[in-house]
PARO-237622 format. One record per residue (C-alpha): residue number from 1; x, y, z. Coordinates in steps of 0.25 Angstrom, whole numbers, plus 5000, padded with zeros to 4 digits. Layout:
PARO-237622
pos c1 c2 c3
NUM X Y Z
...
//
This chain:
PARO-237622
pos c1 c2 c3
1 5126 5156 4981
2 5141 5155 4984
3 5146 5141 4985
4 5158 5139 4994
5 5170 5131 4988
6 5172 5117 4993
7 5183 5113 5002
8 5195 5109 4994
9 5198 5098 5004
10 5183 5093 5004
11 5185 5083 4993
12 5198 5077 4998
13 5191 5076 5012
14 5179 5069 5006
15 5187 5059 4999
16 5194 5056 5012
17 5181 5055 5019
18 5175 5045 5008
19 5188 5036 5011
20 5184 5036 5025
21 5170 5031 5022
22 5166 5020 5032
23 5158 5008 5029
24 5147 5004 5038
25 5146 4989 5037
26 5134 4988 5045
27 5125 4996 5036
28 5133 4996 5023
29 5135 5011 5022
30 5147 5021 5022
31 5149 5033 5031
32 5154 5046 5026
33 5164 5052 5035
34 5159 5066 5034
35 5151 5074 5044
36 5138 5079 5038
37 5141 5094 5041
38 5154 5093 5034
39 5148 5087 5022
40 5136 5097 5022
41 5146 5109 5022
42 5153 5104 5009
43 5148 5111 4997
44 5149 5100 4988
45 5140 5091 4997
46 5129 5102 4998
47 5130 5105 4983
48 5129 5091 4979
49 5118 5088 4989
50 5110 5100 4984
51 5111 5097 4970
52 5107 5082 4973
53 5095 5087 4980
54 5091 5098 4971
55 5079 5091 4965
56 5073 5089 4979
57 5069 5101 4986
58 5066 5095 4999
59 5079 5087 5000
60 5087 5099 4995
61 5081 5108 5005
62 5083 5099 5017
63 5098 5097 5014
64 5099 5112 5012
65 5092 5115 5025
66 5102 5106 5033
67 5114 5113 5027
68 5117 5100 5018
69 5120 5091 5030
70 5121 5077 5027
71 5110 5067 5031
72 5117 5054 5025
73 5131 5056 5020
74 5139 5062 5032
75 5146 5053 5042
76 5136 5056 5053
77 5125 5052 5043
78 5131 5037 5043
79 5121 5031 5053
80 5109 5038 5045
81 5115 5033 5032
82 5117 5019 5037
83 5102 5018 5042
84 5097 5024 5029
85 5105 5014 5021
86 5100 5002 5030
87 5086 5007 5027
88 5088 5007 5012
89 5093 4993 5013
90 5080 4988 5019
91 5072 4996 5008
92 5070 4984 5000
93 5064 4976 5011
94 5052 4987 5011
95 5050 4985 4996
96 5056 4999 4994
97 5063 5003 4981
98 5077 5002 4985
99 5083 5007 4972
100 5076 5021 4975
101 5085 5023 4987
102 5098 5017 4980
103 5105 5012 4993
104 5116 5006 4985
105 5119 5019 4978
106 5119 5027 4991
107 5129 5018 4997
108 5137 5019 4984
109 5137 5034 4984
110 5141 5035 4998
111 5152 5025 4997
112 5158 5033 4984
113 5155 5047 4988
114 5167 5056 4984
115 5163 5070 4986
116 5154 5078 4995
117 5146 5080 4982
118 5144 5065 4982
119 5139 5065 4996
120 5129 5077 4994
121 5123 5069 4982
122 5123 5056 4991
123 5116 5064 5002
124 5104 5067 4993
125 5103 5053 4988
126 5102 5047 5002
127 5092 5057 5006
128 5084 5054 4994
129 5085 5039 4997
130 5080 5042 5011
131 5068 5050 5007
132 5064 5040 4996
133 5066 5028 5006
134 5058 5035 5017
135 5047 5039 5008
136 5046 5025 5002
137 5047 5018 5015
138 5036 5026 5022
139 5027 5029 5011
140 5030 5019 5000
141 5039 5019 4987
142 5028 5021 4977
143 5017 5031 4975
144 5005 5022 4974
145 4996 5031 4965
146 5007 5031 4954
147 5006 5016 4954
148 4991 5014 4954
149 4981 5025 4954
150 4972 5017 4963
151 4982 5018 4975
152 4979 5032 4980
153 4986 5031 4993
154 4991 5044 4998
155 5006 5042 5002
156 5012 5052 5012
157 5027 5053 5009
158 5036 5058 5020
159 5042 5072 5018
160 5057 5072 5014
161 5061 5083 5022
162 5055 5077 5035
163 5062 5064 5031
164 5075 5071 5030
165 5073 5079 5042
166 5070 5066 5050
167 5082 5058 5045
168 5091 5070 5049
169 5085 5072 5062
170 5084 5058 5068
171 5096 5051 5074
172 5090 5037 5072
173 5090 5035 5057
174 5086 5021 5057
175 5073 5024 5065
176 5070 5036 5055
177 5071 5026 5044
178 5063 5015 5051
179 5052 5025 5053
180 5049 5026 5038
181 5046 5011 5037
182 5031 5007 5039
183 5029 5001 5053
184 5015 4995 5051
185 5013 4981 5054
186 5008 4979 5040
187 5022 4984 5034
188 5030 4975 5044
189 5022 4963 5040
190 5024 4966 5025
191 5039 4967 5028
192 5039 4954 5034
193 5031 4948 5023
194 5041 4954 5013
195 5053 4948 5020
196 5046 4934 5021
197 5043 4934 5007
198 5057 4938 5003
199 5062 4927 5011
200 5052 4917 5004
201 5057 4923 4990
202 5072 4920 4995
203 5069 4906 4999
204 5062 4903 4985
205 5047 4906 4988
206 5036 4897 4991
207 5039 4886 4981
208 5032 4882 4969
209 5018 4888 4966
210 5006 4879 4967
211 5001 4874 4953
212 4988 4880 4948
213 4975 4874 4950
214 4966 4873 4962
215 4969 4865 4974
216 4958 4861 4984
217 4957 4853 4997
218 4959 4838 4995
219 4968 4840 4983
220 4981 4832 4982
221 4994 4832 4974
222 5006 4840 4970
223 4998 4853 4969
224 4993 4852 4983
225 5008 4850 4987
226 5012 4862 4980
227 5001 4870 4987
228 5005 4864 5000
229 5020 4868 4998
230 5016 4882 4994
231 5008 4884 5006
232 5019 4879 5015
233 5030 4887 5008
234 5021 4900 5010
235 5019 4896 5025
236 5004 4894 5024
237 5004 4879 5029
238 5014 4870 5037
239 5022 4860 5029
240 5016 4847 5026
241 5017 4836 5016
242 5002 4834 5012
243 4999 4833 4997
244 4984 4835 5000
245 4976 4848 5000
246 4972 4845 5015
247 4966 4854 5026
248 4979 4860 5030
249 4982 4864 5015
250 4968 4870 5014
251 4970 4878 5027
252 4983 4883 5021
253 4977 4887 5008
254 4966 4895 5016
255 4975 4902 5024
256 4983 4906 5012
257 4970 4911 5005
258 4966 4919 5017
259 4980 4926 5017
260 4978 4929 5002
261 4964 4934 5001
262 4958 4922 4995
263 4946 4914 4998
264 4950 4904 5009
265 4944 4892 5003
266 4956 4883 5004
267 4956 4880 4989
268 4969 4883 4982
269 4963 4889 4969
270 4968 4898 4959
271 4968 4911 4967
272 4974 4904 4979
273 4985 4897 4971
274 4988 4911 4964
275 4991 4917 4977
276 4998 4905 4983
277 5008 4904 4971
278 5012 4919 4973
279 5027 4918 4978
280 5034 4927 4988
281 5039 4936 4977
282 5025 4940 4973
283 5020 4942 4988
284 5032 4950 4991
285 5028 4960 4981
286 5014 4962 4987
287 5021 4964 5001
288 5030 4974 4995
289 5019 4982 4989
290 5011 4981 5002
291 5023 4987 5009
292 5022 4998 5000
293 5007 5000 5002
294 5010 5000 5017
295 5020 5011 5015
296 5009 5019 5008
297 4999 5017 5019
298 5006 5022 5031
299 4993 5021 5039
300 4990 5021 5054
301 4985 5007 5057
302 4980 5011 5071
303 4965 5013 5074
304 4955 5009 5064
305 4955 5009 5049
306 4948 5002 5037
307 4957 4994 5028
308 4953 4990 5014
309 4963 4980 5007
310 4959 4980 4993
311 4966 4967 4988
312 4960 4960 5001
313 4946 4964 4998
314 4944 4968 5012
315 4940 4979 5021
316 4945 4980 5036
317 4943 4988 5048
318 4956 4988 5056
319 4957 4993 5070
320 4971 4995 5076
321 4977 4985 5066
322 4966 4975 5068
323 4956 4971 5058
324 4942 4973 5065
325 4933 4971 5053
326 4935 4965 5039
327 4926 4963 5027
328 4928 4959 5012
329 4928 4970 5002
330 4926 4972 4987
331 4935 4982 4980
332 4936 4989 4967
333 4936 4982 4954
334 4950 4979 4948
335 4947 4989 4936
336 4957 5001 4938
337 4945 5011 4940
338 4938 5002 4950
339 4950 4998 4959
340 4948 5003 4974
341 4959 5013 4977
342 4969 5012 4989
343 4968 5024 4998
344 4966 5027 5013
345 4955 5036 5018
346 4946 5038 5030
347 4932 5032 5032
348 4922 5042 5038
349 4908 5036 5036
350 4899 5026 5031
351 4886 5027 5023
352 4874 5018 5026
353 4864 5015 5015
354 4873 5023 5005
355 4869 5027 4991
356 4879 5025 4980
357 4884 5037 4972
358 4889 5030 4960
359 4904 5035 4956
360 4905 5043 4943
361 4914 5032 4937
362 4903 5021 4938
363 4892 5031 4934
364 4898 5034 4920
365 4906 5021 4918
366 4895 5011 4922
367 4881 5017 4924
368 4880 5028 4913
369 4882 5018 4902
370 4870 5010 4907
371 4862 5022 4909
372 4864 5027 4895
373 4859 5014 4890
374 4848 5013 4900
375 4843 5025 4909
376 4837 5015 4919
377 4850 5007 4921
378 4856 5006 4935
379 4843 5010 4940
380 4847 5008 4955
381 4855 5021 4953
382 4850 5035 4954
383 4855 5046 4945
384 4859 5058 4952
385 4863 5072 4949
386 4874 5080 4954
387 4866 5084 4967
388 4863 5069 4970
389 4848 5071 4965
390 4842 5059 4958
391 4840 5061 4943
392 4829 5054 4936
393 4835 5044 4925
394 4824 5048 4915
395 4830 5063 4915
396 4844 5058 4911
397 4848 5055 4897
398 4860 5046 4901
399 4863 5043 4886
400 4867 5058 4885
401 4878 5057 4895
402 4893 5052 4895
403 4901 5048 4906
404 4907 5062 4907
405 4894 5070 4906
406 4885 5061 4914
407 4880 5071 4925
408 4873 5062 4935
409 4877 5053 4947
410 4871 5040 4951
411 4868 5035 4965
412 4862 5022 4971
413 4854 5025 4983
414 4855 5016 4996
415 4849 5002 4995
416 4852 4987 4995
417 4858 4987 4982
418 4866 5000 4983
419 4880 4998 4978
420 4886 5002 4991
421 4877 4993 4999
422 4872 4998 5013
423 4885 5006 5018
424 4897 5013 5013
425 4909 5017 5020
426 4915 5031 5016
427 4929 5037 5016
428 4927 5048 5006
429 4938 5048 4996
430 4941 5052 4981
431 4940 5038 4976
432 4926 5036 4981
433 4929 5023 4988
434 4922 5018 5000
435 4918 5005 5007
436 4903 5000 5005
437 4893 4989 5006
438 4889 4982 4993
439 4877 4974 4989
440 4886 4965 4980
441 4890 4955 4992
442 4893 4944 4983
443 4906 4950 4979
444 4912 4948 4993
445 4913 4933 4991
446 4923 4935 4980
447 4938 4935 4984
448 4942 4945 4974
449 4933 4957 4976
450 4936 4969 4967
451 4922 4972 4962
452 4919 4987 4966
453 4920 5000 4959
454 4931 5004 4969
455 4924 5005 4983
456 4925 4994 4994
457 4913 4985 4996
458 4912 4978 5010
459 4907 4964 5012
460 4903 4968 5026
461 4899 4983 5026
462 4890 4983 5038
463 4900 4976 5047
464 4910 4986 5042
465 4901 4997 5046
466 4899 4991 5060
467 4914 4989 5062
468 4918 5003 5057
469 4907 5011 5065
470 4907 5002 5078
471 4918 5011 5084
472 4909 5023 5084
473 4895 5016 5086
474 4893 5003 5094
475 4879 5002 5088
476 4884 5004 5074
477 4877 4991 5069
478 4863 4995 5073
479 4865 5009 5068
480 4871 5004 5055
481 4859 4995 5053
482 4849 5006 5057
483 4855 5015 5046
484 4855 5004 5036
485 4840 5001 5038
486 4837 5016 5036
487 4842 5015 5021
488 4846 5030 5021
489 4860 5033 5016
490 4867 5037 5030
491 4882 5041 5032
492 4888 5037 5045
493 4901 5044 5049
494 4913 5037 5056
495 4916 5046 5068
496 4931 5042 5066
497 4936 5040 5052
498 4942 5027 5049
499 4955 5026 5039
500 4952 5017 5028
501 4963 5011 5019
502 4960 5005 5005
503 4973 4997 5003
504 4979 4987 4994
505 4987 4976 5000
506 4990 4963 4993
507 4999 4959 5005
508 4995 4962 5019
509 4998 4956 5032
510 4986 4948 5038
511 4990 4945 5052
512 4998 4934 5059
513 5010 4936 5049
514 5001 4932 5037
515 5003 4941 5024
516 4991 4942 5016
517 4991 4944 5001
518 4980 4948 4991
519 4979 4949 4976
520 4982 4962 4969
521 4968 4964 4964
522 4971 4978 4958
523 4986 4975 4954
524 4990 4987 4962
525 5001 4979 4969
526 5007 4974 4956
527 5008 4989 4952
528 5014 4993 4965
529 5024 4981 4965
530 5028 4985 4950
531 5030 4999 4955
532 5039 4995 4967
533 5047 4985 4958
534 5049 4997 4948
535 5055 5005 4960
536 5064 4993 4963
537 5057 4986 4974
538 5060 4971 4974
539 5052 4959 4980
540 5065 4954 4986
541 5073 4964 4994
542 5088 4965 4991
543 5097 4971 5001
544 5106 4982 4996
//
C-alpha cells in the first residue's frame, strides 16, 4: 500500500493550532482548533489512530469505515467532548471506577497534544473511555460470576459499534449520555441515599456508638442517652432530653428494627445494636453495591413479577410497582454448595401435591451413606431406576456402590410429610431451584432463615397460589382446594408466564423515603465491594 507523504507545513500548522487552544471555563475542557475533516485527511493522524486501535477490531473497523473522521478531537467535536467530560466527572457519584476512564489523563493529553499523531492516539483513548463508561453505566462495572459463582445473572453488554454510531449521529450528546444511566425509581432512590450518606460522612457521621449490652423499656442512664442520641442523629426519632427508655424511644427502636429486617420487639439487643452502630461509611458501601446490582438487572418493572430478595428472606408478587402479596421465605443454607443463586427466569406452572425427586447431590452426599449402613434408612423415600420405576430395597446392595457408581434415584411421594409440602411453583432452570411449601413451619419464626438446600420455602404457599392464579381464575381458591383434596400430583399451568427475580439487595428503598438495610447473609456484598474497591470505587466521591 502506497502511503502519501505528509504535508511539510502540517507540523508547523498543528503547533500554531495548539497555541490557539481555547479553555472552556464552564466545563473545564480545551478545544482543538482543527476541523474533523482536516484532521482525518492527515496521514499521521490516521496512522497513529489505526495503530492505537489495532488490538480492537470493532473500534479500528469503525474509524476506517468513517474515513478516520474525528469523534472527539476536532474543533467541531468540542460540545460532544465537553458533555462527555462532564459525564465522567459524575462517574464517582454512581459508584463507577473512575480510574478506568482516566479523565485527568484525557484532559492532560488534550492540553499537551503537539502533533497529529498525538491527536490520533488521544482519539482512540477517548473512544475507549466512552465505550467503557457506557458499558459500565448501563450494565455494571463488574462481571458478577467472576466475583461469586452463585451470582449467575446474565449481563447484556451494549454493542460498541452501535454505541459509536449513536454518539456520532446524535446532535444532543448530553441526552445520549443520560440515556445510559438507569432510570428506575430504585436507582434514583439509591442515588439519593448515596448523597445523603456522603453528607453524613462529611459532617462526622452519627456520633458515638451505643455501648454493648441489651437495653429494654424502663432502663435509665447513660447508655439509654447514647441510644437516644444515636437514633436522633440517624433521623429515627425527634430530639428530646429523656434519659429513660420510654415509649417514644421504644417506638423509634421498633421503626429502626423494621427497616433493618429485625424482629420489631422494641428491645435494643445484640443484633439491633450491631445494626444501629454501623456508620454511614458502612451503609454507603451497601448502597453502592446495590447500585451495581441495579445496573445488572435492567428489568421492566411494569406489569407483574415475582421478587425474592434473599437477604430479606421474603417473596413478593409485585404488580406495576406495587407489592400485592408478601410472605416470609426460607433460603439456602450459608454453605457455599447450598446457597440460593441469583438469577431471573419465567414462572410457568405450579404442581399441587408434588412428589420430591431428590437431587443427586443430596442422594450421594446425605442418603447413600445412611443406606450403606442400613438399607431401611430414610424409609419415607422410594428408590427408583432411570425410568422412574420403584425398585425394591431388598434387591439393592447399597454397600457395593460409591457416590460415583450409584445408579438409582430417590423420590418422596406426595403426602403430608413431603419435603415440598403440598405445592411447588416452577420456573424450570439449570439450577433446579423453585419455590415450595414445607412441613417445617417452625423455621419461619426465626429472623434469620437460611436453612434449605437452595430452594425457596414459602410461609404462606396456598395464599401465594391464590394470588398468583387469581388473574386467570376467579374461583382459584375453590379449584385449588379441590385439587389438594384429590391427593394426586397435578400440574397447573399459568396462562401467562410471570417473570421471577431472585435478587440479593442488602440496601433497598422501602417506600416513603426510607432506605431498608439487611445483613449480608452469604457475604456476597462484601465480595462485590472488595472487587469494586479494587477497581478504584470509593465510598466518598471525589470530584476531578
